[in-house]
C-alpha positions as CSV (number, residue, x, y, z in Angstrom):
1,M,-42.0,-37.3,24.2
2,R,-38.5,-35.7,23.7
3,L,-35.6,-37.2,24.0
4,W,-33.8,-34.9,26.8
5,R,-35.2,-33.4,30.1
6,K,-34.6,-29.7,30.1
7,E,-34.0,-29.8,26.4
8,N,-35.5,-26.6,25.7
9,R,-32.9,-24.4,27.0
10,I,-30.3,-26.7,25.5
11,E,-31.9,-26.6,21.9
12,E,-31.6,-22.8,22.6
13,L,-28.3,-22.7,23.1
14,V,-27.3,-25.3,20.6
15,F,-29.2,-23.3,18.0
16,E,-27.8,-19.8,19.0
17,H,-24.5,-21.5,18.4
18,F,-25.4,-22.9,14.9
19,A,-26.8,-19.6,14.0
20,L,-23.4,-18.0,14.6
21,V,-21.7,-20.7,12.8
22,E,-24.0,-19.9,9.7
23,E,-23.4,-16.3,10.0
24,C,-19.6,-17.3,9.6
25,L,-20.1,-19.5,6.7
26,N,-22.5,-17.0,4.8
27,R,-19.5,-14.3,5.5
28,F,-17.1,-16.7,4.3
29,R,-18.9,-17.4,1.0
30,D,-19.1,-13.5,0.6
31,C,-15.4,-13.2,1.3
32,L,-14.3,-15.7,-1.3
33,L,-16.5,-14.6,-3.8
34,A,-15.4,-11.2,-3.5
35,Y,-11.7,-12.5,-4.1
36,L,-12.7,-15.1,-7.0
37,E,-15.1,-13.0,-8.7
38,I,-14.0,-9.4,-8.4
39,G,-10.7,-10.0,-7.4
40,D,-11.1,-7.4,-4.6
41,A,-8.1,-8.5,-2.2
42,K,-8.9,-5.4,0.2
43,E,-12.7,-6.2,0.6
44,A,-11.9,-10.0,0.9
45,S,-9.4,-8.9,3.8
46,E,-12.2,-7.1,5.7
47,L,-14.7,-9.6,5.3
48,A,-12.2,-12.3,6.5
49,F,-11.7,-10.1,9.6
50,E,-15.5,-10.3,10.1
51,V,-15.2,-14.1,9.7
52,H,-12.6,-14.3,12.4
53,K,-14.7,-12.4,14.7
54,I,-18.0,-14.4,14.3
55,E,-16.1,-17.5,14.7
56,G,-14.6,-16.3,18.0
57,K,-18.3,-15.7,19.2
58,A,-19.3,-19.1,18.1
59,D,-16.5,-20.4,20.0
60,D,-18.3,-18.4,23.2
61,A,-21.5,-19.7,22.3
62,R,-20.0,-23.4,22.2
63,R,-18.6,-22.9,25.6
64,Q,-21.8,-21.9,26.9
65,V,-23.4,-25.0,25.6
66,E,-20.9,-27.0,27.5
67,I,-21.2,-25.0,30.7
68,E,-25.1,-26.0,30.6
69,L,-24.3,-29.5,29.9
70,L,-21.9,-29.5,32.7
71,K,-24.6,-28.8,35.0
72,G,-26.1,-32.4,34.5
73,V,-29.2,-31.0,32.7
74,L,-29.3,-34.1,30.5
75,L,-28.8,-37.7,31.0
76,P,-25.0,-39.0,30.1
77,Q,-25.7,-40.4,26.8
78,S,-27.6,-37.4,25.7
79,R,-24.9,-35.1,26.9
80,R,-22.4,-36.8,24.7
81,Q,-24.7,-36.6,21.6
82,V,-25.0,-32.7,22.2
83,L,-21.4,-32.3,22.9
84,R,-20.3,-34.1,19.6
85,I,-22.5,-32.4,17.7
86,I,-21.7,-28.9,18.7
87,E,-18.0,-29.7,18.4
88,D,-18.5,-30.9,14.9
89,V,-20.6,-27.7,14.1
90,D,-18.0,-25.6,15.1
91,R,-15.2,-27.5,13.0
92,L,-17.3,-25.9,9.9
93,A,-16.5,-22.4,11.2
94,N,-13.2,-23.6,11.8
95,A,-12.8,-25.0,8.3
96,A,-14.0,-21.7,6.6
97,E,-11.5,-19.4,8.9
98,A,-8.5,-22.1,7.6
99,I,-9.6,-21.6,3.8
100,L,-9.1,-17.8,4.1
101,D,-6.3,-18.0,6.2
102,F,-4.7,-20.0,3.3
103,T,-5.8,-18.5,0.3
104,L,-5.4,-14.9,1.4
105,L,-2.1,-14.9,3.3
106,Q,-0.8,-16.7,0.4
107,C,-2.7,-14.7,-2.3
108,I,-3.4,-17.9,-4.0
109,R,-4.2,-17.2,-7.5
110,I,-6.9,-19.3,-9.2
111,P,-6.9,-19.6,-13.0
112,D,-10.2,-18.2,-14.4
113,S,-11.2,-21.0,-15.9
114,L,-11.0,-23.0,-12.7
115,K,-13.0,-20.2,-10.6
116,P,-16.6,-21.3,-11.7
117,F,-15.8,-24.9,-10.3
118,A,-14.6,-22.9,-7.0
119,I,-17.4,-20.7,-6.8
120,E,-20.0,-23.6,-7.5
121,I,-18.4,-25.5,-4.5
122,T,-18.4,-22.7,-2.0
123,E,-22.0,-21.8,-2.8
124,R,-23.0,-25.7,-2.5
125,S,-21.1,-26.0,0.7
126,V,-22.9,-23.3,2.4
127,A,-26.2,-24.5,1.0
128,M,-25.4,-27.8,3.1
129,L,-26.4,-25.8,6.3
130,S,-30.1,-25.9,5.5
131,D,-30.5,-29.8,5.6
132,L,-28.1,-29.8,8.6
133,R,-30.1,-27.3,10.9
134,E,-33.2,-29.3,9.8
135,A,-31.5,-32.7,10.9
136,I,-30.3,-31.4,14.1
137,R,-33.5,-29.7,15.1
138,L,-35.7,-32.9,14.1
139,L,-33.1,-35.1,16.3
140,L,-33.3,-32.7,19.4
141,E,-36.9,-32.9,19.1
142,S,-37.2,-36.7,18.7
143,K,-39.3,-36.0,15.5
144,A,-39.4,-38.5,12.3
145,G,-37.6,-37.3,9.2
146,V,-34.0,-36.9,10.3
147,T,-32.7,-39.5,7.7
148,V,-34.3,-37.4,4.7
149,H,-32.0,-34.5,5.5
150,T,-29.0,-36.7,6.3
151,T,-29.3,-38.5,3.0
152,A,-29.6,-35.2,1.2
153,L,-26.2,-34.0,2.9
154,E,-24.4,-37.3,1.6
155,K,-25.7,-36.7,-1.9
156,Q,-24.7,-33.1,-1.5
157,E,-21.2,-33.9,-0.4
158,S,-20.8,-36.5,-3.3
159,E,-21.7,-33.9,-5.8
160,I,-19.1,-31.4,-4.4
161,D,-16.4,-34.1,-4.5
162,H,-17.4,-34.7,-8.4
163,I,-16.7,-30.8,-8.7
164,E,-13.5,-31.2,-6.9
165,R,-12.4,-33.8,-9.5
166,K,-13.2,-32.1,-12.5
167,F,-11.1,-28.9,-11.0
168,I,-8.2,-31.2,-10.2
169,K,-8.2,-32.7,-13.7
170,N,-8.6,-29.6,-15.6
171,L,-6.0,-28.1,-13.4
172,F,-3.2,-30.5,-14.2
173,L,-4.0,-30.0,-18.0
174,M,-3.1,-26.5,-17.8
175,D,0.5,-25.0,-18.8
176,L,1.3,-23.9,-15.3
177,P,4.5,-24.6,-13.1
178,L,4.0,-27.8,-10.9
179,A,4.7,-25.7,-7.7
180,E,1.7,-23.3,-9.0
181,K,-0.4,-26.6,-9.5
182,I,0.1,-27.9,-6.2
183,L,-0.7,-24.8,-4.4
184,V,-4.1,-24.4,-6.2
185,R,-4.9,-28.1,-5.7
186,E,-4.1,-27.7,-1.9
187,F,-6.8,-24.6,-2.3
188,V,-9.6,-26.8,-3.5
189,E,-8.5,-29.5,-0.9
190,E,-9.0,-27.1,1.8
191,L,-12.3,-25.5,0.0
192,V,-14.0,-29.0,0.3
193,E,-13.3,-29.5,3.7
194,I,-16.5,-27.7,4.8
195,S,-18.6,-30.4,2.9
196,D,-16.8,-33.1,3.9
197,R,-17.2,-31.9,7.7
198,A,-21.1,-31.6,6.8
199,E,-21.1,-35.2,5.9
200,D,-19.3,-36.1,8.8
201,L,-22.0,-34.5,11.0
202,S,-24.5,-36.1,9.1
203,D,-23.1,-39.8,10.1
204,L,-22.8,-38.6,13.4
205,I,-26.6,-37.5,13.6
206,E,-27.5,-40.9,12.1
207,I,-25.3,-42.7,14.8
208,S,-27.0,-40.5,17.4
209,L,-30.3,-41.5,16.4
210,A,-29.7,-45.1,16.0
211,E,-27.9,-45.0,19.8
212,R,-31.5,-43.5,21.0
213,R,-33.3,-46.4,19.4
214,I,-31.4,-48.9,21.3
């Protein structure tokens, strides 16, 4: 037996929103890789514009979920759980948008030796969406196996943190002006926001799972 009454419509809307956030993150990855690997600021700017458009569509989809929830189709506790989940999923798209704004508007120059770290963080962060999607699906359908995916998310976030530390350590060994080092450090701190927020979502999913068992 599933947790929520009339859950099919809510699940459909939740995953329509998730699909848009996922598309947003995929375009974000393409954009940042174009900037880092190719150095194509023009292509990156065009892709960033696509990211902004998709993020706007995701906002619209999130509001549609909220409208349905306001109709009272779910029990109060379940309604709170869905709201918290979609809000945190939406924050992933917001983080991607913020990273691109920070990087492209200020024309941040990433030293060549640090680019592989930034690319790996980007790829791993976007890859976390697979476990996140499955954890949410299993939670909504009241099926076993949720913690397999939340544990995987926590492990992936920890690995990305390790890469971030190597990035920063190598950065401050470089012969660069301090102001430039600080700006590049801020870039990587912005970049890991995606994995940090995904890990926060894994915590929220586990809390929701525990609340359901009470």
